[in-house]
ZADO-1210 file (C-alpha; in nm, 4 decimals, padded with zeros to 6 digits):
<atoms>
<atom x="-01.0210" y="-09.9319" z="11.2545" code="MET" pos="1"/>
<atom x="-01.2234" y="-09.6154" z="11.2107" code="THR" pos="2"/>
<atom x="-01.4308" y="-09.4598" z="11.4855" code="ASN" pos="3"/>
<atom x="-01.7459" y="-09.5315" z="11.2825" code="ALA" pos="4"/>
<atom x="-01.6843" y="-09.9030" z="11.3132" code="LEU" pos="5"/>
<atom x="-01.7747" y="-09.9193" z="11.6806" code="LEU" pos="6"/>
<atom x="-02.1130" y="-09.8276" z="11.8225" code="THR" pos="7"/>
<atom x="-02.0948" y="-09.7835" z="12.1991" code="ARG" pos="8"/>
<atom x="-02.3034" y="-09.5516" z="12.4117" code="LEU" pos="9"/>
<atom x="-02.1967" y="-09.6212" z="12.7734" code="PRO" pos="10"/>
<atom x="-01.8517" y="-09.4831" z="12.8489" code="ALA" pos="11"/>
<atom x="-01.7385" y="-09.8159" z="12.9919" code="ARG" pos="12"/>
<atom x="-01.7611" y="-09.9648" z="12.6434" code="ARG" pos="13"/>
<atom x="-01.5387" y="-09.7029" z="12.4814" code="ARG" pos="14"/>
<atom x="-01.2294" y="-09.8407" z="12.6503" code="ARG" pos="15"/>
<atom x="-01.2052" y="-10.1230" z="12.3975" code="ALA" pos="16"/>
<atom x="-01.1674" y="-09.8736" z="12.1112" code="ALA" pos="17"/>
<atom x="-00.8267" y="-09.7724" z="12.2447" code="ALA" pos="18"/>
<atom x="-00.7178" y="-10.1339" z="12.2206" code="LEU" pos="19"/>
<atom x="-00.8073" y="-10.1766" z="11.8559" code="VAL" pos="20"/>
<atom x="-00.4707" y="-10.0547" z="11.7357" code="GLY" pos="21"/>
<atom x="-00.2912" y="-10.3348" z="11.9177" code="ILE" pos="22"/>
<atom x="-00.5397" y="-10.6065" z="11.8250" code="ALA" pos="23"/>
<atom x="-00.3280" y="-10.7408" z="11.5385" code="THR" pos="24"/>
<atom x="-00.0211" y="-10.7723" z="11.7593" code="ALA" pos="25"/>
<atom x="-00.2232" y="-10.9375" z="12.0300" code="LEU" pos="26"/>
<atom x="-00.3510" y="-11.1964" z="11.7859" code="LEU" pos="27"/>
<atom x="-00.0004" y="-11.3336" z="11.7478" code="THR" pos="28"/>
<atom x="00.0309" y="-11.3568" z="12.1252" code="MET" pos="29"/>
<atom x="-00.2987" y="-11.5320" z="12.1876" code="THR" pos="30"/>
<atom x="-00.1703" y="-11.8743" z="12.0962" code="ALA" pos="31"/>
<atom x="00.1111" y="-11.8377" z="12.3478" code="CYS" pos="32"/>
<atom x="-00.0840" y="-11.7012" z="12.6421" code="SER" pos="33"/>
<atom x="-00.3890" y="-11.7942" z="12.8408" code="SER" pos="34"/>
<atom x="-00.7202" y="-11.6150" z="12.7765" code="PRO" pos="35"/>
<atom x="-00.7295" y="-11.2822" z="12.9539" code="GLY" pos="36"/>
<atom x="-00.3554" y="-11.2449" z="12.9947" code="ALA" pos="37"/>
<atom x="-00.2649" y="-10.8779" z="13.0003" code="GLY" pos="38"/>
<atom x="-00.6245" y="-10.7659" z="12.9400" code="ALA" pos="39"/>
<atom x="-00.8299" y="-10.5248" z="13.1467" code="ASP" pos="40"/>
<atom x="-01.1852" y="-10.5911" z="13.2689" code="ALA" pos="41"/>
<atom x="-01.3257" y="-10.5677" z="12.9162" code="THR" pos="42"/>
<atom x="-01.0872" y="-10.8391" z="12.8028" code="GLY" pos="43"/>
<atom x="-01.0887" y="-11.0511" z="13.1183" code="SER" pos="44"/>
<atom x="-01.1314" y="-11.4252" z="13.0910" code="ALA" pos="45"/>
<atom x="-01.4705" y="-11.4143" z="13.2639" code="ASP" pos="46"/>
<atom x="-01.6111" y="-11.1329" z="13.0455" code="ALA" pos="47"/>
<atom x="-01.8839" y="-11.2079" z="12.7914" code="ILE" pos="48"/>
<atom x="-01.9174" y="-11.0000" z="12.4753" code="VAL" pos="49"/>
<atom x="-02.1992" y="-10.9613" z="12.2250" code="LEU" pos="50"/>
<atom x="-02.1079" y="-10.8455" z="11.8758" code="ILE" pos="51"/>
<atom x="-02.4131" y="-10.6565" z="11.7531" code="ASN" pos="52"/>
<atom x="-02.4215" y="-10.6895" z="11.3717" code="PRO" pos="53"/>
<atom x="-02.6674" y="-10.4038" z="11.3154" code="ALA" pos="54"/>
<atom x="-02.7153" y="-10.1657" z="11.6107" code="PRO" pos="55"/>
<atom x="-02.9359" y="-09.9468" z="11.3922" code="GLY" pos="56"/>
<atom x="-03.1899" y="-10.2296" z="11.3747" code="SER" pos="57"/>
<atom x="-03.4531" y="-10.2196" z="11.6524" code="PRO" pos="58"/>
<atom x="-03.4523" y="-10.6004" z="11.6632" code="ALA" pos="59"/>
<atom x="-03.0807" y="-10.6256" z="11.7322" code="TRP" pos="60"/>
<atom x="-03.0905" y="-10.3384" z="11.9781" code="GLN" pos="61"/>
<atom x="-03.3616" y="-10.5220" z="12.1751" code="SER" pos="62"/>
<atom x="-03.1422" y="-10.8309" z="12.1886" code="ILE" pos="63"/>
<atom x="-02.8437" y="-10.6245" z="12.3023" code="ALA" pos="64"/>
<atom x="-03.0448" y="-10.4405" z="12.5688" code="ASP" pos="65"/>
<atom x="-03.1740" y="-10.7647" z="12.7211" code="CYS" pos="66"/>
<atom x="-02.8257" y="-10.9176" z="12.7013" code="PHE" pos="67"/>
<atom x="-02.6896" y="-10.6311" z="12.9107" code="GLU" pos="68"/>
<atom x="-02.9803" y="-10.6359" z="13.1560" code="SER" pos="69"/>
<atom x="-02.9503" y="-11.0092" z="13.2150" code="GLU" pos="70"/>
<atom x="-02.5735" y="-10.9848" z="13.2558" code="ALA" pos="71"/>
<atom x="-02.6179" y="-10.7138" z="13.5169" code="GLU" pos="72"/>
<atom x="-02.8800" y="-10.9217" z="13.6968" code="ALA" pos="73"/>
<atom x="-02.6438" y="-11.2206" z="13.7029" code="LYS" pos="74"/>
<atom x="-02.3437" y="-11.0120" z="13.8091" code="GLY" pos="75"/>
<atom x="-02.1536" y="-11.0927" z="13.4919" code="VAL" pos="76"/>
<atom x="-01.8930" y="-10.8684" z="13.3281" code="THR" pos="77"/>
<atom x="-02.0415" y="-10.7988" z="12.9870" code="ALA" pos="78"/>
<atom x="-01.9888" y="-10.5714" z="12.6888" code="ASP" pos="79"/>
<atom x="-02.1625" y="-10.4997" z="12.3580" code="VAL" pos="80"/>
<atom x="-01.9666" y="-10.3938" z="12.0510" code="VAL" pos="81"/>
<atom x="-02.1042" y="-10.3458" z="11.7048" code="GLY" pos="82"/>
<atom x="-02.0746" y="-10.2208" z="11.3519" code="THR" pos="83"/>
<atom x="-02.2464" y="-09.8956" z="11.2684" code="SER" pos="84"/>
<atom x="-02.5736" y="-09.8716" z="11.0793" code="GLY" pos="85"/>
<atom x="-02.8259" y="-10.1387" z="10.9833" code="THR" pos="86"/>
<atom x="-02.6266" y="-10.3350" z="10.7236" code="ALA" pos="87"/>
<atom x="-02.4652" y="-10.6701" z="10.8074" code="TYR" pos="88"/>
<atom x="-02.0984" y="-10.5762" z="10.7599" code="ASP" pos="89"/>
<atom x="-01.9137" y="-10.9073" z="10.7502" code="VAL" pos="90"/>
<atom x="-01.5693" y="-10.7448" z="10.7266" code="ALA" pos="91"/>
<atom x="-01.6371" y="-10.5327" z="11.0333" code="ALA" pos="92"/>
<atom x="-01.7720" y="-10.8327" z="11.2229" code="THR" pos="93"/>
<atom x="-01.4527" y="-11.0223" z="11.1386" code="VAL" pos="94"/>
<atom x="-01.2429" y="-10.7369" z="11.2760" code="GLU" pos="95"/>
<atom x="-01.4457" y="-10.7121" z="11.5951" code="LEU" pos="96"/>
<atom x="-01.4347" y="-11.0883" z="11.6450" code="LEU" pos="97"/>
<atom x="-01.0579" y="-11.0893" z="11.5973" code="GLN" pos="98"/>
<atom x="-01.0274" y="-10.8079" z="11.8485" code="GLN" pos="99"/>
<atom x="-01.2226" y="-10.9922" z="12.1173" code="GLN" pos="100"/>
<atom x="-01.0272" y="-11.3136" z="12.0582" code="VAL" pos="101"/>
<atom x="-00.7054" y="-11.1156" z="12.0929" code="ALA" pos="102"/>
<atom x="-00.8257" y="-10.9584" z="12.4164" code="LEU" pos="103"/>
<atom x="-00.8895" y="-11.3040" z="12.5598" code="GLY" pos="104"/>
<atom x="-01.2488" y="-11.2580" z="12.6713" code="VAL" pos="105"/>
<atom x="-01.4294" y="-11.5563" z="12.8157" code="GLY" pos="106"/>
<atom x="-01.7212" y="-11.5786" z="12.5742" code="ALA" pos="107"/>
<atom x="-01.8374" y="-11.4178" z="12.2494" code="ILE" pos="108"/>
<atom x="-02.1866" y="-11.4074" z="12.0996" code="ALA" pos="109"/>
<atom x="-02.1864" y="-11.3395" z="11.7255" code="VAL" pos="110"/>
<atom x="-02.4269" y="-11.3459" z="11.4328" code="ASN" pos="111"/>
<atom x="-02.2843" y="-11.4770" z="11.1072" code="HIS" pos="112"/>
<atom x="-02.5649" y="-11.4338" z="10.8546" code="SER" pos="113"/>
<atom x="-02.4018" y="-11.4263" z="10.5147" code="GLY" pos="114"/>
<atom x="-02.0526" y="-11.4654" z="10.6563" code="GLY" pos="115"/>
<atom x="-02.0291" y="-11.8154" z="10.8005" code="ALA" pos="116"/>
<atom x="-01.7425" y="-11.9252" z="10.5752" code="ASP" pos="117"/>
<atom x="-01.5443" y="-11.6110" z="10.6550" code="THR" pos="118"/>
<atom x="-01.6001" y="-11.6266" z="11.0297" code="LEU" pos="119"/>
<atom x="-01.5521" y="-12.0025" z="11.0744" code="ALA" pos="120"/>
<atom x="-01.1686" y="-11.9976" z="11.1013" code="PRO" pos="121"/>
<atom x="-01.1739" y="-11.7195" z="11.3617" code="ILE" pos="122"/>
<atom x="-01.4447" y="-11.8965" z="11.5591" code="ILE" pos="123"/>
<atom x="-01.2313" y="-12.2105" z="11.5570" code="LYS" pos="124"/>
<atom x="-00.9360" y="-12.0043" z="11.6783" code="GLN" pos="125"/>
<atom x="-01.1516" y="-11.8725" z="11.9619" code="ALA" pos="126"/>
<atom x="-01.2648" y="-12.2207" z="12.0620" code="ARG" pos="127"/>
<atom x="-00.9055" y="-12.3473" z="12.0516" code="ASP" pos="128"/>
<atom x="-00.8152" y="-12.0626" z="12.2877" code="ALA" pos="129"/>
<atom x="-01.0809" y="-12.1762" z="12.5334" code="GLY" pos="130"/>
<atom x="-01.3319" y="-11.9031" z="12.4491" code="ILE" pos="131"/>
<atom x="-01.6976" y="-12.0025" z="12.4492" code="PHE" pos="132"/>
<atom x="-01.8912" y="-11.9120" z="12.1321" code="ILE" pos="133"/>
<atom x="-02.2642" y="-11.8568" z="12.1088" code="GLY" pos="134"/>
<atom x="-02.4117" y="-11.7885" z="11.7678" code="SER" pos="135"/>
<atom x="-02.7164" y="-11.5627" z="11.7428" code="LEU" pos="136"/>
<atom x="-03.0050" y="-11.6110" z="11.4999" code="GLU" pos="137"/>
<atom x="-02.7715" y="-11.8217" z="11.2893" code="SER" pos="138"/>
<atom x="-02.8851" y="-12.1812" z="11.3234" code="GLY" pos="139"/>
<atom x="-02.6344" y="-12.4507" z="11.2377" code="ALA" pos="140"/>
<atom x="-02.4413" y="-12.2488" z="10.9786" code="ALA" pos="141"/>
<atom x="-02.1286" y="-12.2947" z="11.1906" code="ILE" pos="142"/>
<atom x="-02.0979" y="-12.6218" z="11.3780" code="VAL" pos="143"/>
<atom x="-01.8011" y="-12.5147" z="11.5910" code="ASP" pos="144"/>
<atom x="-02.0050" y="-12.3223" z="11.8450" code="ARG" pos="145"/>
<atom x="-02.1351" y="-12.4056" z="12.1890" code="ASN" pos="146"/>
<atom x="-02.4964" y="-12.3118" z="12.1144" code="PHE" pos="147"/>
<atom x="-02.7231" y="-12.0929" z="11.9037" code="ASP" pos="148"/>
<atom x="-02.9833" y="-11.8596" z="12.0526" code="ALA" pos="149"/>
<atom x="-03.2661" y="-11.7307" z="11.8360" code="GLY" pos="150"/>
<atom x="-03.5255" y="-11.8597" z="11.5978" code="ILE" pos="151"/>
<atom x="-03.5135" y="-12.2124" z="11.4640" code="ASP" pos="152"/>
<atom x="-03.4144" y="-12.1268" z="11.1056" code="ILE" pos="153"/>
<atom x="-03.5587" y="-12.4384" z="10.9343" code="PRO" pos="154"/>
<atom x="-03.8773" y="-12.4037" z="11.1403" code="ALA" pos="155"/>
<atom x="-03.9102" y="-12.0427" z="11.0260" code="TYR" pos="156"/>
<atom x="-03.8674" y="-12.1499" z="10.6641" code="ALA" pos="157"/>
<atom x="-04.1400" y="-12.4118" z="10.7077" code="ARG" pos="158"/>
<atom x="-04.3668" y="-12.1513" z="10.8658" code="LEU" pos="159"/>
<atom x="-04.3158" y="-11.9255" z="10.5627" code="VAL" pos="160"/>
<atom x="-04.3832" y="-12.2175" z="10.3280" code="ALA" pos="161"/>
<atom x="-04.7080" y="-12.2966" z="10.5073" code="GLU" pos="162"/>
<atom x="-04.8127" y="-11.9319" z="10.4827" code="ARG" pos="163"/>
<atom x="-04.7483" y="-11.9249" z="10.1084" code="ILE" pos="164"/>
<atom x="-04.9221" y="-12.2573" z="10.0442" code="SER" pos="165"/>
<atom x="-05.2319" y="-12.1343" z="10.2249" code="ALA" pos="166"/>
<atom x="-05.2656" y="-11.8352" z="09.9895" code="MET" pos="167"/>
<atom x="-05.5272" y="-11.8777" z="09.7164" code="PRO" pos="168"/>
<atom x="-05.4438" y="-11.9612" z="09.3565" code="GLY" pos="169"/>
<atom x="-05.1069" y="-11.9915" z="09.1890" code="GLU" pos="170"/>
<atom x="-04.8166" y="-11.8451" z="09.3847" code="LYS" pos="171"/>
<atom x="-04.5058" y="-11.7150" z="09.2095" code="LYS" pos="172"/>
<atom x="-04.2323" y="-11.6439" z="09.4639" code="VAL" pos="173"/>
<atom x="-03.9413" y="-11.4034" z="09.4542" code="GLY" pos="174"/>
<atom x="-03.6817" y="-11.4501" z="09.7281" code="LEU" pos="175"/>
<atom x="-03.4666" y="-11.1711" z="09.8733" code="LEU" pos="176"/>
<atom x="-03.1745" y="-11.3178" z="10.0668" code="SER" pos="177"/>
<atom x="-02.8467" y="-11.2003" z="10.2165" code="ILE" pos="178"/>
<atom x="-02.6415" y="-11.4694" z="10.0453" code="SER" pos="179"/>
<atom x="-02.6404" y="-11.8263" z="09.9207" code="GLU" pos="180"/>
<atom x="-02.4280" y="-11.9504" z="10.2112" code="THR" pos="181"/>
<atom x="-02.4539" y="-11.9962" z="10.5862" code="GLY" pos="182"/>
<atom x="-02.7789" y="-11.9139" z="10.7618" code="THR" pos="183"/>
<atom x="-02.9413" y="-11.7846" z="10.4436" code="SER" pos="184"/>
<atom x="-02.8699" y="-12.1145" z="10.2701" code="LYS" pos="185"/>
<atom x="-03.0288" y="-12.3088" z="10.5567" code="ILE" pos="186"/>
<atom x="-03.3459" y="-12.1018" z="10.5206" code="PHE" pos="187"/>
<atom x="-03.3529" y="-12.1022" z="10.1404" code="ASN" pos="188"/>
<atom x="-03.2935" y="-12.4770" z="10.1110" code="ASP" pos="189"/>
<atom x="-03.5606" y="-12.5610" z="10.3685" code="GLU" pos="190"/>
<atom x="-03.8112" y="-12.3276" z="10.2017" code="LEU" pos="191"/>
<atom x="-03.7496" y="-12.4851" z="09.8619" code="ALA" pos="192"/>
<atom x="-03.7682" y="-12.8393" z="10.0013" code="ALA" pos="193"/>
<atom x="-04.0930" y="-12.7711" z="10.1877" code="THR" pos="194"/>
<atom x="-04.2575" y="-12.6129" z="09.8829" code="LEU" pos="195"/>
<atom x="-04.1298" y="-12.8767" z="09.6388" code="ALA" pos="196"/>
<atom x="-04.4440" y="-13.0889" z="09.6584" code="ASP" pos="197"/>
<atom x="-04.6844" y="-12.7959" z="09.6277" code="ASP" pos="198"/>
<atom x="-04.7716" y="-12.7628" z="09.2593" code="SER" pos="199"/>
<atom x="-04.9377" y="-12.4261" z="09.3222" code="SER" pos="200"/>
<atom x="-04.6052" y="-12.2637" z="09.4194" code="VAL" pos="201"/>
<atom x="-04.2989" y="-12.1804" z="09.2113" code="GLU" pos="202"/>
<atom x="-03.9860" y="-11.9986" z="09.3283" code="ILE" pos="203"/>
<atom x="-03.9139" y="-11.7808" z="09.0267" code="VAL" pos="204"/>
<atom x="-03.5950" y="-11.5954" z="09.1224" code="GLN" pos="205"/>
<atom x="-03.3618" y="-11.5251" z="09.4134" code="THR" pos="206"/>
<atom x="-03.1701" y="-11.1980" z="09.4522" code="VAL" pos="207"/>
<atom x="-02.8937" y="-11.1278" z="09.7044" code="LEU" pos="208"/>
<atom x="-02.8214" y="-10.8037" z="09.8885" code="ASP" pos="209"/>
<atom x="-02.5047" y="-10.9257" z="10.0689" code="ASN" pos="210"/>
<atom x="-02.6324" y="-10.7787" z="10.3923" code="GLY" pos="211"/>
<atom x="-02.6849" y="-10.4266" z="10.2549" code="ASP" pos="212"/>
<atom x="-03.0549" y="-10.3300" z="10.2768" code="PRO" pos="213"/>
<atom x="-02.9921" y="-10.0096" z="10.0800" code="THR" pos="214"/>
<atom x="-02.9736" y="-10.2314" z="09.7704" code="LYS" pos="215"/>
<atom x="-03.3086" y="-10.4006" z="09.8309" code="ASP" pos="216"/>
<atom x="-03.5399" y="-10.1594" z="09.6483" code="ALA" pos="217"/>
<atom x="-03.3357" y="-10.1741" z="09.3275" code="ASP" pos="218"/>
<atom x="-03.2838" y="-10.5499" z="09.3485" code="LEU" pos="219"/>
<atom x="-03.6512" y="-10.6265" z="09.4003" code="VAL" pos="220"/>
<atom x="-03.7656" y="-10.3673" z="09.1481" code="SER" pos="221"/>
<atom x="-03.5414" y="-10.5287" z="08.8900" code="GLY" pos="222"/>
<atom x="-03.6748" y="-10.8729" z="08.9804" code="MET" pos="223"/>
<atom x="-04.0349" y="-10.7546" z="08.9469" code="LEU" pos="224"/>
<atom x="-03.9609" y="-10.5856" z="08.6153" code="SER" pos="225"/>
<atom x="-03.8239" y="-10.9129" z="08.4815" code="ALA" pos="226"/>
<atom x="-04.0955" y="-11.1225" z="08.6454" code="HIS" pos="227"/>
<atom x="-04.4161" y="-10.9199" z="08.6905" code="PRO" pos="228"/>
<atom x="-04.5971" y="-11.2480" z="08.7523" code="GLU" pos="229"/>
<atom x="-04.4402" y="-11.2719" z="09.1010" code="ILE" pos="230"/>
<atom x="-04.7123" y="-11.2608" z="09.3654" code="THR" pos="231"/>
<atom x="-04.5078" y="-11.3074" z="09.6849" code="VAL" pos="232"/>
<atom x="-04.1713" y="-11.1631" z="09.7882" code="ILE" pos="233"/>
<atom x="-04.0090" y="-11.3599" z="10.0705" code="VAL" pos="234"/>
<atom x="-03.7423" y="-11.1991" z="10.2879" code="THR" pos="235"/>
<atom x="-03.5473" y="-11.3900" z="10.5493" code="ASN" pos="236"/>
<atom x="-03.3719" y="-11.1149" z="10.7447" code="ASN" pos="237"/>
<atom x="-03.4791" y="-10.8073" z="10.9420" code="PRO" pos="238"/>
<atom x="-03.4575" y="-10.4744" z="10.7624" code="GLY" pos="239"/>
<atom x="-03.5381" y="-10.6004" z="10.4135" code="GLN" pos="240"/>
<atom x="-03.9083" y="-10.5173" z="10.3920" code="ILE" pos="241"/>
<atom x="-03.8546" y="-10.1416" z="10.3496" code="ALA" pos="242"/>
<atom x="-03.6893" y="-10.1888" z="10.0111" code="GLY" pos="243"/>
<atom x="-03.9381" y="-10.4542" z="09.9067" code="VAL" pos="244"/>
<atom x="-04.2310" y="-10.2257" z="09.9879" code="SER" pos="245"/>
<atom x="-04.0740" y="-09.9455" z="09.7850" code="THR" pos="246"/>
<atom x="-04.0216" y="-10.1761" z="09.4867" code="ALA" pos="247"/>
<atom x="-04.3793" y="-10.3058" z="09.4924" code="ILE" pos="248"/>
<atom x="-04.5080" y="-09.9478" z="09.4865" code="LYS" pos="249"/>
<atom x="-04.2650" y="-09.8427" z="09.2126" code="GLU" pos="250"/>
<atom x="-04.3839" y="-10.1296" z="08.9943" code="GLN" pos="251"/>
<atom x="-04.7521" y="-10.0460" z="09.0644" code="SER" pos="252"/>
<atom x="-04.8087" y="-10.3954" z="09.2017" code="LEU" pos="253"/>
<atom x="-04.9836" y="-10.3113" z="09.5302" code="VAL" pos="254"/>
<atom x="-05.2701" y="-10.5575" z="09.5630" code="GLY" pos="255"/>
<atom x="-05.1088" y="-10.8041" z="09.3212" code="LYS" pos="256"/>
<atom x="-04.7715" y="-10.8639" z="09.4862" code="THR" pos="257"/>
<atom x="-04.7228" y="-10.8846" z="09.8606" code="THR" pos="258"/>
<atom x="-04.4337" y="-10.9568" z="10.0933" code="ALA" pos="259"/>
<atom x="-04.3512" y="-11.1754" z="10.3907" code="ILE" pos="260"/>
<atom x="-04.0835" y="-11.0647" z="10.6329" code="GLY" pos="261"/>
<atom x="-03.9478" y="-11.0889" z="10.9835" code="ILE" pos="262"/>
<atom x="-03.9172" y="-10.8429" z="11.2738" code="SER" pos="263"/>
<atom x="-04.1641" y="-10.5655" z="11.3512" code="LEU" pos="264"/>
<atom x="-04.0284" y="-10.2133" z="11.3084" code="ASP" pos="265"/>
<atom x="-04.1519" y="-09.8899" z="11.1539" code="GLU" pos="266"/>
<atom x="-04.0973" y="-10.0163" z="10.7991" code="SER" pos="267"/>
<atom x="-04.2776" y="-10.3467" z="10.8496" code="THR" pos="268"/>
<atom x="-04.5629" y="-10.1758" z="11.0345" code="GLN" pos="269"/>
<atom x="-04.6048" y="-09.9369" z="10.7410" code="ALA" pos="270"/>
<atom x="-04.5896" y="-10.2240" z="10.4911" code="ALA" pos="271"/>
<atom x="-04.8623" y="-10.4116" z="10.6760" code="LEU" pos="272"/>
<atom x="-05.0810" y="-10.1029" z="10.6827" code="ASP" pos="273"/>
<atom x="-05.0367" y="-10.0112" z="10.3160" code="ASP" pos="274"/>
<atom x="-05.0839" y="-10.3651" z="10.1889" code="GLY" pos="275"/>
<atom x="-04.7323" y="-10.4261" z="10.0592" code="THR" pos="276"/>
<atom x="-04.6761" y="-10.6896" z="10.3306" code="ALA" pos="277"/>
<atom x="-04.9026" y="-10.9863" z="10.3965" code="ASP" pos="278"/>
<atom x="-04.7588" y="-11.0868" z="10.7340" code="ALA" pos="279"/>
<atom x="-04.4540" y="-11.0320" z="10.9519" code="ILE" pos="280"/>
<atom x="-04.2980" y="-11.3017" z="11.1681" code="ALA" pos="281"/>
<atom x="-04.2126" y="-11.1775" z="11.5169" code="VAL" pos="282"/>
<atom x="-04.0099" y="-11.3497" z="11.7830" code="GLN" pos="283"/>
<atom x="-03.9321" y="-11.3160" z="12.1512" code="ASN" pos="284"/>
<atom x="-03.6275" y="-11.0977" z="12.0948" code="LEU" pos="285"/>
<atom x="-03.5570" y="-11.0285" z="12.4589" code="CYS" pos="286"/>
<atom x="-03.5304" y="-11.4007" z="12.5235" code="GLN" pos="287"/>
<atom x="-03.2428" y="-11.4223" z="12.2746" code="VAL" pos="288"/>
<atom x="-03.0335" y="-11.1874" z="12.4880" code="GLY" pos="289"/>
<atom x="-03.1370" y="-11.3564" z="12.8120" code="ILE" pos="290"/>
<atom x="-03.0694" y="-11.7090" z="12.6859" code="ASP" pos="291"/>
<atom x="-02.7276" y="-11.6054" z="12.5575" code="THR" pos="292"/>
<atom x="-02.6164" y="-11.4766" z="12.8971" code="VAL" pos="293"/>
<atom x="-02.7633" y="-11.7741" z="13.0831" code="ASP" pos="294"/>
<atom x="-02.5931" y="-12.0230" z="12.8519" code="ALA" pos="295"/>
<atom x="-02.2562" y="-11.8510" z="12.8922" code="PHE" pos="296"/>
<atom x="-02.2940" y="-11.8451" z="13.2703" code="VAL" pos="297"/>
<atom x="-02.3731" y="-12.2165" z="13.2679" code="ALA" pos="298"/>
<atom x="-02.0679" y="-12.2895" z="13.0521" code="LEU" pos="299"/>
<atom x="-01.8412" y="-12.0837" z="13.2767" code="GLN" pos="300"/>
<atom x="-01.9763" y="-12.2774" z="13.5753" code="ASN" pos="301"/>
<atom x="-01.8700" y="-12.6013" z="13.4103" code="GLY" pos="302"/>
<atom x="-02.2210" y="-12.7107" z="13.3158" code="GLU" pos="303"/>
<atom x="-02.2901" y="-12.8911" z="12.9911" code="GLU" pos="304"/>
<atom x="-02.4614" y="-12.6790" z="12.7276" code="VAL" pos="305"/>
<atom x="-02.5516" y="-12.8495" z="12.4027" code="THR" pos="306"/>
<atom x="-02.7870" y="-12.7802" z="12.1191" code="GLY" pos="307"/>
<atom x="-02.9782" y="-12.4603" z="12.0629" code="ASP" pos="308"/>
<atom x="-03.2060" y="-12.2173" z="12.2419" code="TYR" pos="309"/>
<atom x="-03.4983" y="-12.1619" z="12.0035" code="PRO" pos="310"/>
<atom x="-03.7383" y="-11.8789" z="12.0869" code="VAL" pos="311"/>
<atom x="-04.1092" y="-11.8491" z="12.0142" code="ASP" pos="312"/>
<atom x="-04.2149" y="-11.7216" z="11.6720" code="LEU" pos="313"/>
<atom x="-04.5554" y="-11.6093" z="11.5430" code="LYS" pos="314"/>
<atom x="-04.7224" y="-11.4046" z="11.2699" code="TRP" pos="315"/>
<atom x="-04.8735" y="-11.0577" z="11.2949" code="VAL" pos="316"/>
<atom x="-05.0908" y="-10.8975" z="11.0287" code="GLU" pos="317"/>
<atom x="-05.2438" y="-10.5574" z="10.9582" code="LYS" pos="318"/>
<atom x="-05.5370" y="-10.6426" z="11.1820" code="SER" pos="319"/>
<atom x="-05.3406" y="-10.7292" z="11.4952" code="ASP" pos="320"/>
<atom x="-04.9860" y="-10.5918" z="11.4945" code="TRP" pos="321"/>
<atom x="-05.0863" y="-10.3045" z="11.7231" code="ARG" pos="322"/>
<atom x="-05.1885" y="-10.5592" z="11.9864" code="ASP" pos="323"/>
<atom x="-04.8304" y="-10.6861" z="12.0090" code="LEU" pos="324"/>
<atom x="-04.6405" y="-10.6455" z="12.3338" code="ASP" pos="325"/>
<atom x="-04.3295" y="-10.4836" z="12.1873" code="THR" pos="326"/>
<atom x="-04.1472" y="-10.5168" z="12.5186" code="ALA" pos="327"/>
<atom x="-04.1317" y="-10.8885" z="12.4411" code="VAL" pos="328"/>
<atom x="-04.1974" y="-10.9393" z="12.0719" code="TRP" pos="329"/>
<atom x="-04.0340" y="-10.7823" z="11.7731" code="GLY" pos="330"/>
</atoms>
């Protein structure tokens, strides 16, 4: 594993990097030993770990910060590890998940947008080893988890569908998605099903960035070149609006084509202000981190934890995004 793979600021988190080289060997031992055997505090059986899929994203950093604060408040041994940058690196997430399973930690929180099929076997291995698994912002893409904390994915899709239906006239929709599997599929299928009976709406094309937002501008620009009739670009993951906004400007479609996205950051604020975004869905990000810790604590105390922990979700527009309490919403 390269040094760029791990993003850790506090020195206490750097200790795990030294263990990466032995992670593969430890994996073969996990099935023969109890969780936490031979591990230090970072890998102890009562430790909880959050795998941050995009530390460069303000949304995910907010979740991680509140995860750490709540763990400290509850007196829980906790750690945050993550891939570098803002892209959803499935391969790196797999490696980090394998590492934490090998270390025998007590609980792991992981996002699996676009990588549910790849991560499912490792998550099952973790559960078989007695490790609790909480999925983050992932819905029911993987059933073999103890809970999910984050937005209700189908509810978000329905909210987007309602927003589109309420727009005047005929709506031609272009969809920018991470993938056609996992969490993205849950959203995409629910959006299509909800809009199916609305004759004023047509989903024209879907393009996939495979978790790499640096591809978004070219993907959406190409989609708009092929389908200049598109009036709404729907994104279903944080970080995608920047590329969409660029594409709309490049195609000289400001005022004709607009976008809908999720998570307020500098790029979505700018898109709202310049008219390339119609509305941005924001959620109680801090609550995601808090709920994750609280659910793990309950599980480790032998309490029953079932179902999901959905957080509040609402729209902001150009007229009101500055009124948002960014300490809570994002």
